N, C-alpha and C positions, 0 to 999 in steps of 0.2 A: 397649752396650745399656742401655736404661733399666731402672732397678732400684728397686722399692719397698722401703722400709726397715721392718724388723720393729720392733715396740715394744721398748724397752730392757728386757732381761730383768732382773727383780729390782729395777730402779730405776724406770723409767718405768711398769713394771707396777704397782709399789706406788703410784706417784704418781697414775696415771690421767691424766697430763698429756701423754703422748706425742702429738705431732702426727699427724694422720691420714696414713696411708701413701697417697699419691696416685698413685705410679707415675710421677710427672712429675719432670723435672729442668730446671734453668734454664741460662742461658747460661754461668754460672760453673762448671758441673760439667764432668767429663771429657768430651772430645769427640775426634773423629778428623778430621784435616785432609784436604784433597784429595790430599796426598802419601801418605796412609796412616799418618802419624805420630800417635800418641796424644798428646793435650795435656790437661794438668790445671792448675788454678789454685790458688795457695797464697797465703793472706793472713797476714802477720806483721809484726813491727816490730823484732826484735832486730838490732842492728848486726852486719853480716857475713853476714846471711842472703842478700842479693842476690848476693854473691860466691859463696856456696856453691851457689846455684841455677845460676849461670852455669857453674860447674865441672861440675855434674851434667849439664847440657844438652850440654856439650862431650863428655862421656865416655859418654853414653847416647843415641845417635842415634835410637833407636826411641821415645823418650818425651820430650816437651818439657814443662817446668814453667814456667808464667807466674807470676812472683812479683810481688805487688802489696802495697806497704807500706800499713798502716793504723795508726790511733792505737793505742797500748798498750791492752790489754784494759780496764783500769779507767777509762781516759780516753775510752772510746767504742768501742773495737774490738770488745768482746764484744757490745755491743748491735747493732752493725752486722752482725755475723755472724748473730745470732739473727734479726734482721729479714730478712736475705737468705734464711735457711732458710725462714721463713714465706712469703716471696714466691716461693720456688721458684727462686731464681737464686744460690744460695750457691756458693762455691768448693768444690772437692773437699777441700782441706786448709786448716787454720787453726792458728795458734799459740794454744794454750789452756793456761793454768796448771793444775797438778794440782788445786789447791783449787777451781777453777771447773768442772772436767770433770763432776763429778756433777750440777751444776745444768743443764748442757747436756743431759746424759742424761735428767734428769727432765722436760725440755721436749721430748724426742724429737728433739733436734737433731743426733744423732750416728749414724754408720753402723757397724754391727758388722763388723769385719774379722778376726774370730777365725781363720777358715780360712786366711787368708794370713799371719797373724802368729804363730801358735802355734809354728811351727818355729824362730822367732828368739827365743823367750822367754829362752833361756839366755844371750843376749848382754848382758842388762841386770841391774843390781843388783836384788835382790828387791823392795825398797821402791819403786823406780821402776816396775817392772813392775806391781806392785799398784796403783799410782796411775793406770794407764790401763786397769785391769781392773775392771769393775763388773758384779755379778750374773753372773759367769762369762763375760762378753763383753769383747772387746778393742776399744777405740775410737780407738786411736792409738798412736804410737810415742814412748817416752820420749826426751827430748833431754838435759836437764841436771837436776842435783839441787842441793840446798843442805845438804850435811852440815855439822854445827855443831862448833865448837870454842871455846876460851876465848882471846880476844885480851886480853893483859894488858900493862900498862906495866911493863916489867922494870926501869926506872930507879926507879920508886916502890917496887916490890917489893924490889929490891936494897937500897935505902937503909934499909929496915926489916928486912933480914935474912930476907925471906920468899921462899919458893919457890912456883911455881905450885901451887895446891891440887889435890889428887887426889880429894877428897871434898867434898860440899856442906857438911859439918860444918866442914872446914878453911876453906872459902870464907867461912863466917860468922865464924870466928875471925879470919881475915885482915881482914874488913870492919871489925871493931871496932878492930884495931890501926891500920889505915889512917886511919880517921876520928879516932882518938885522937891521931894524929901531927899532924893539921892539921884544924881544924873545917870547912875548905873542901873537904876531900878526901872522896870517897865511893867505895865499892866498885864501884857500877854506877849505872844510870839506869833509868827506868820502861820496861817492855816492853808493847807493845800487839799486838793481832790476831795475825798470823802469826809474829811474833817471839816472842810469849808462847806460841803454840801449840807452838813448837819445844821450849820448856821442859817442857811437858806430854808431848810426844811422846817425849822421852828417858826419861821416868819410866814410860812405858807407860800413861799416863793418857789413854786415847782419848776423843774427843768424840762419835764416831758409829760405828755398826756396822750391819750388814745381817743380818737373820735371816729366812730364807725370802724372802717377798716384802714384807717390812716393814723400816722403819728403827728403829734403836735410838739414843737420845740419852742421853749420859752425861757431860755437861759438869760436873755437880755430884756426880760419883761420889766415893767415899772416896779413890781415888788422886788425883783432881784436887784435892780439898780438902787433901791432904797437900802437894802442890806449892804451892797457893795459900797455905797456912799458913806455909810456909817463907819465901816472899817477903814475905808480910805482916809476918812477924817482923822481917825486915831493914828494911822501911819504917817500922814502929812504933818501931824503935830509932834512926831518923834516919840510917840508913846508905846510903840510896838518894838520889842526886841528884835534884833537881826538874827538871833540864833535860830536856825531851822529846827522844827520839831524832830525829835528823836536823834538829833545830833548831840555829840558829847557836850558842846557848849550849852545846849538846852538843858540837859540834865544838871550841869553845873549851876545854871541859873535857878533852877527849881530848888536845888539843895541849899544855896546860900541866900535865897530871897530876892535875887535880882529879877526874877520873873515871878510875878505875884499870883497869877491865875492860869488855869488851863480850862478852856471851855471844851469839855470832852465827854465821851461815852463812858459807860460804867467800866469797861475794860481798861480805861486809862488808869484806874486805881492801881492795877498791877504794874503798869508801865512806870508810873511815878514811883511807886514803892521800890521797884527793882533797880531803877536807874538813878534815883536821887535819895540815896540812903541817909545823907546828911540832913535831909528835911524831916526826918521822922519826928512826930510829935508836933510839928509846926503847921500841918495842913489839915483842912476840913473840907466838907462838901456841903453845898447849898443848892437850892433850886436854881434853874437858869433865870437870869434877868429877863424881864418881859418887855415887849414893845409897848404894851398898854398896861398901865398900872392895874393890878388885880387880876390880870389874865393868868392862865396856867399852861400855856402851850409849851410843848417840849419837842426837841428834834431827836433824830436818831442817827447814829453813825456805826455801821457794821451790822453783823448778823448774817446767819446762813440758814440754808434749807437742806433737807434730804430730798433731792430731786429724783424723779423717776425718768430714766433715760429711754430713748427710742429703742425698740427692739426687746423690751422686757416681756418675757412670756408669762410672768405672774404678777401683773399690776396689783391685784388684790393683796397678795402676800407682801408685795413691796410697800403698799400703803400701810398694812398692818404693822410692819416693823418701823417704818418712818414715823408713824403716829406714836408708837410706843416710845421711841427714842426721845421724842420731845415732850412726853407727858408722864413718863414713869418716875415716881418720886425718888426711888432708890438710885436708879441709873443716873438721873439728872443731878442728884446730889453729888455723885462722883464727878460729873463733868464740871460742876462748880468748883470742886476742890482741885481737880487736875488741870482744868483748862480755863477757869475763871469765866465760864459761859454764864450768861444771864438769860433765864428762861423766857420763851415766847408764850408758853402756856400760862393761862391765868391762874390755874390751880397750884402752880409751883412757886408763886411769889412769896409764900410763907415758909419755904424750905428752911430747916434749921441752919444750913450752911450760909443762909443770907441774913441771919438774925443776930449774929454775934458782933461785939464791938471790935474795932480794928485798932491795934496799938499804934500803928503808924499815923493814924488820924485821931490820935488822942483818945482812943477808946470809943469814938463815935460809931454808931450803927449806920454806916454809910449807905447800906443797901436799902434802908427805909426811904432815903431820898430818891433813889432810883425807882423803887417800887411805886412811889407816888407819881414820878415823872412818866413811867411807862403807861399809865392810864390816860395820859394826855398827849401822847405822841400823835402828831398830826397824821391821820391815815390817808390823807389826800396827797400822796407822793408816788410817782412812778419813775422807775429807772429807765434809761434809754436803751436802745438795741445795740449800741456800739460803745459801751461805757469805757472799755480799755483805751480806745482812741480818744474819746471825749475827755477822760481824766488826764491823759497825757498832754493833750492840747491845752487844756485848762491850766495844768500845772506850769506849763511853759510860760503862759501869760501871767499867772499869779506870782510866780517866782520873780519875774521882772517888776511887777507892780509893787510888791513888798519892798523891793530894792530901790524903788523910786524911779524906775525906768519905764513906767507905764501906769495904767490905772486898773483897778479890780474890775470896774465896769467894762473897760476895754477888753480885758482878758475874757470875760464872759461873752461879750459880743463876738470876739474872734473865735472862741471855742464853739459857739453856736454856728457860725458861718462854716467852719471847717467840718463840724458834725453833719450839718445839713448837706454839704457838698458830698461827703462820703456816703451818706444815706441814699442820696439820689444816684450816686455811682453804682451802689449795690442794688438799686431797684426798689428801695423802700418808698412807699407812698407817704407823702407829707401834706398836711392840710394846715390852714391857719387857725 
């Protein structure tokens, strides 16, 4: 049946941006074929998704999922989804990153599936569940997460008699020793947007919150200034490489030992292995250094959901597939192999694909480190409603700060001011 969508509780309500509920649905929404089988459409781009959908269709004869590959979100996929919602012909389901979900909600582009989803809440890690829950409503199913750890060059550390640092104070001390051993060596490299967000996330330095029907913005809070000041200190002492992450110079530094660590999410393992082949056998993974000795807090960088879009005629069927995609052992095992996704579902952390040793990391079972970290990802984190703009504004300031033309704290302050200005311009309600 056709279903009008309520305004997004607490988010679109605050924004005043929810699309009008028309009660109409387009050709991309759920439908019923002449044979009586329900059919829903799913847009995504992750490698392995098409195989997972085929497996679902084979094992669920009463529900057919039509998978259609689109460009990755930031490369046009998200805009295509929003355009389809506005045109009334959106698919039932779409791959949407956690950081982007609030902006979809603010534009009234999501469907509330709380009544179908609530019973499955316990299947997911708390931080992942919170990432699909806004204003008390659930808008999709978690798929993967990005728990963070410390990738470190054990050859460099070993040559200097260093062990993986357990605190950020130790990390700073190691940074000085590493650079003193060779002026071309650095502890780390600059972090931008969501990689930097993970550093704040671990420290409990949130950027956004929701109070009642309004947004809170806290990018330049005392907690954030503490994190910013720490990394600013490393940069001011010349301990941070100038090579931008994912640049060829960065990969070269990882391969030859000039960049000794990467503070990154689980998916960085594939990035490092693919781009710094010369470093094979030299790298290892350890838990993140802590702000307080003995603590176990972890940050997160990345992860996505299977979101239910406005106009879906079969939200129950949409949730059935979305939940299955993120919790089926066989299907997700394939996603680990094909897309290096790390599960948001608690029951999948022992998948065989996550238990083997990795030759690049000297045979270490690196996923054991991330499994331990995933249980301690700070669940008290909320993404903002305009993250594309927020991230772009922040990157502009961070890029200058790492280059010595500003400060990280200043970049956060400016990004907050610009974000708040745009939020007000778009009619979002903001509170202190």
